[in-house]
N, C-alpha and C positions, 0 to 999 in steps of 0.2 A: 546665422546662415551665410555661407560663402556665396556672394553674388557674382563672383568672377565667371563661372560657367555660363550663367544666364546672359551676361554681357557679351561673352564670346559668341553665343548662339544668335543673339540679336545682330551682332556685327556680321556674322555669316549670312543671315537672311538679307541684310541690306545690300550684300554684294550680288544677290541673284538678279538676273535680268527681269525687268518688269514687263508685264503683259498689258498692253494698252486695253482699256475698256472699249467695248463695242461702241462705235460712233452712234450718237443719239440724234434723231431728227429734232430740229428746233420746235418749240411749242407753236401751235397755230395761233392766229390772232384771237384775242379774248383776254382771259384773266382779268386783271384790274381794269383793262381798257374795254371790256366787253360792253359795258353800259354806254360809254360815250360813242363807241362805234355804232351801236344800235340807234342812238339818238340822232345820228346823221340820216337815218332812214325815215324818221317820223313824218317829215313833210316833203318827201319825194314820191312822185307818182309815175315816173317813167318806167317802162318795161323794155327789156332788151332780150332778144333771142340770138344766140351765137351758134351757128350750125357748122360742124366739122365732119370730116369723113372718118377719122380714126381717133382712138385715144392717143394723146400727146400732140395732136394737130393744133390745139388751142393756144392762144397767146395768154398765158396765165397772168402776166403783168397787167395786161389790159383788163382782164376779168377782175383782178384785185382793185385796180383803179376805179372800175365801175361799181363793184359791189361794196367795197369798204370805203373807198375815197369819195365817191359820189353818192353813195347810199341808195342806188337804184336797184330795182328787182331784175336780176340777171339769171337766165337759164341757158345752160350749155347743152345743146342737143348733139350727141355723137351718133352718127348714123350706123357705124359698124362697131363690133367688139374687138377688132384688131387681131382676129385669129389667123390671118394670113401673114403676119409679120414674123420676125425672128426674135430670139430670146437670148440675151447676153448674160444672164445670170443662172440659168438652169435648163433642165431638159424639157420643160413644158412647151408643147406646140399644139396647134389646132385648138380644139375646145378648151383644153387646159390652159393654154396661153390666153385665150379670150377671157377666161375667168380671172386670171392673174392681172390682166390689163384693166379689167373693170375695177378690181380692188384698188389698183394703183390710181385710177382716175378718181375714185371716190376719196382716196387719201389726199389727192391734190386739191379736191374741192374744199377740204377743211382749211386750206391756206388761202386759195384765191376767192372763196366766199360765194361762188355761183351755185345755183341749184343744178343738179345733174339729171339729165334725161337721156334715154337711149332709144334708138331704133335697132332693128336686127338685120340690116342689109348685109349681104355676104361680103366678107373681106376675102376675096379669092386670090390674094397676092398682088404682085405688081401688074398694073393695067397699062397697056400701051395706047389706049384710045378712049375718048369719052364715049364713043358709040358702043364699044365693047362693054363698058361699065353700065350704060343705060340698058343694054340688052340683058345683061346678067341680073341687074336689079329689078328690071321691069319698070320702064319709064313712067307709064301712066299710074301704076300703083305707088311708085315712090313719090311722085308729085302729090298725090292725094294724101299720103300718110304725113308728109311734111305740112301740107295745108291743114290737116286736122290739128296738128300741134299749134299752128299759128292761130286757128280759130279758138282753141282752148286757152292759150296764153295771152292772146291779144297784145302782142308787142307793139311798141311805137317805133322801135328801131330793130332792124335785123342785120347781123354781121355774118358774112360768108367767107369762105376761102377765095383765092384768086380764081375767077372764071376764065381767064385768058392764059395763053401760053401753052407750049407743047411739052415743056420739061416736067420731069418728075412723074410719079404715079398719077394716072388720070382720074383716080377716085376723087382727088381734091377738086379738080375742075368740074367733074360731074356733080359733086355735091353742091357746088355753088350755082351751077346752071339749074339744077332741080329746085333749089331753094328759091331762086328768082322766079321760076315758073309758078311755084306754089304761092308766092307773094302776089303775083299778078292775078292768079285765080281768086284768092281770098279778097283782094282789094276790089275786084269786079263785083263780087257778091255783096260787099259792104256798100258800094255805091248803088247797086241795084235795089238794095233793101233800105237805103237811107237810114242807117243805124245811127241814132242820136247819141249813143253811149260810147261809140268807138269809131274813130276816123279811118281805121285800117292801119296797115304798116305805112308810116310816113317817110321813113328813110331806110335805105339799104346801103350798107358799106361792104366793100371787100377788104379784108385784112391783107395788106401787101407785105410780102417777104422779099421779093426780088424785083418784080415788075415795077415800072414807073409809067403808068398809062397817062394819056392826055385827058385827065379828068380832075375835078376838084379833089384835093387831098387834105384830110384832117391829120394833123400830127399831134398825138397825145403824149405829153411828157410824163412818163411813169417813173422818172428818176428823181423827182423831188422828194425830199424827206417828209414823211407823214408822222407827226408827233404821237398820234394815237397808235400807230403800228410800231413805232420805234425804229422804223426803217423806211426805205422807199418802196413803192409798189413794184418796181422792177426787181429789187432784192427779194421781196416777198414772192414774186412770180418765179424767180429762179429756184427758191425753196420748193414751191408747188411743182414746178417742172421736174425737180429732182425726185419726186415720188414715182416717176416713170422709170423705175430702176431697171426693169427688164429690157428697156429700150436704150439703156446706156446714157440716161439724161442726168445722172448725178454729177454735180459740180461742187467745187469747194465753196463754202459760204464765206468768201473773202471779198473785200472791196473789188469792184469791177466797173467798167464803163457801162452806163445805162444806154440802151438803145430805144429810141422812141417808137411808139406803135403808129404805123401809117395806115390810114383808112381812105380808100378811094370811094367817092360818092357815086353810087350807081342809080339811086332813085331818091327823089326829093319832092315831096308833095305836102300840102297844107303847112307850108313853111314860110316864114317872113324873110328868109335870106336864101339866095341862090347858091352861094358857095360857103357853107358854114366852116368856121375854123376849128370848131369843137363839135363832138357828136350831137349835142342837144341845142346848139345855137339856133335861135329862131323858131323853136318848137314850143307850143304851149303845153304845160303839164295838165292833163285832163282833170277837170274839176277844180283846179287850183288857179288857172290862168285863162284869160280869154283875150286874144289879140294883143298879147304881150303885157297885159295888166292883170294883177292878181284879182281874183274874184273875192267876194265877201268871205266865203268859207275858206278860201285860200289864205286870206289875210289872218283870220283868227287861228287857223291851224299853224301857220308859220310863226305867229307871235307866241302861241303856246309852246311849240317845239323849241323855239329859241330861248324861251324862259327856262326850259329844262336844261338846255345846253349851257346857258349862263350860270345856272345854279348848281350844276353838277360838281360834286366833290366825291372823293373815294368813299366817304362814309355815307353818302346818299342823303345828306341833310338838305332841306328846303326844296325837295322835289315835289311834294304833295300839291302845292298850288298849281304848278304847271301841269301835273298829271290830271287834276280835276278839270282844268280849262281844256286840255286836249280831249278828254272824254266827252265834254259837252259838244265839241265841234266835230267829232268823228262821225 
């Protein structure tokens, strides 16, 4: 058989322009590292509620640091579905855009690791005043609905958007002010009822993007490399933020300068420190610590959890003793 025509055909095909394959999103955290990431959560008992106005308002790097890095229970509460925004990738607007933005927010959660919750406050487009937003949302109803979330989730720490400043859409400031009022309401109820199982919200932070208020500020370094993620939480947050494609948030997954997450302290109660340098400094983990010292149950739980972390290997050998000890002290 003469192979010359076949060789000519192959050569011709090699000269054709190549069509690049469609860009594929990176895999979310998990895979071989799913177990060790979960092991970080075994002996953590802090709960965090992060409240934002729209999809894409969240600091995904901070969420990743909290959920994957610190192993704490984090819920992201988004008050609107974003139907009043613009769409950079398609014709969907209004209710169709809201559905798209919800899908993108859920896709982002696969990366940053927080649990996602929603309210259905109206996104009526750009708002020029907090008063307008409160009137359109119904101030009393909005406060009570956020308070109901707080009663249900029982967070130790609440994070809001910036409550101060006149710039930008005032949905952001309104969401922060409403959340602060809801925290105040729930904490008053807890103190009146003398709840022995929950001290109420002990800390409220505002995530700072531009403002520098005269308040104690925590600076969270999300740029440090996390060996279980294979990247920093800032890098993971950029990937999560890139899921908001209709809002033009896609960025190259290349090396870049990490920006720390700045948190202004708005409320601090039942704490051993007045100006914490990190979100949980000076707070006891409920059931695990008392006045800065580990409880008996906390000691046993942490020993069991640490034995699992020390024994972890990809094939899962030597986990049984730690699992049994953990089950006894749960």
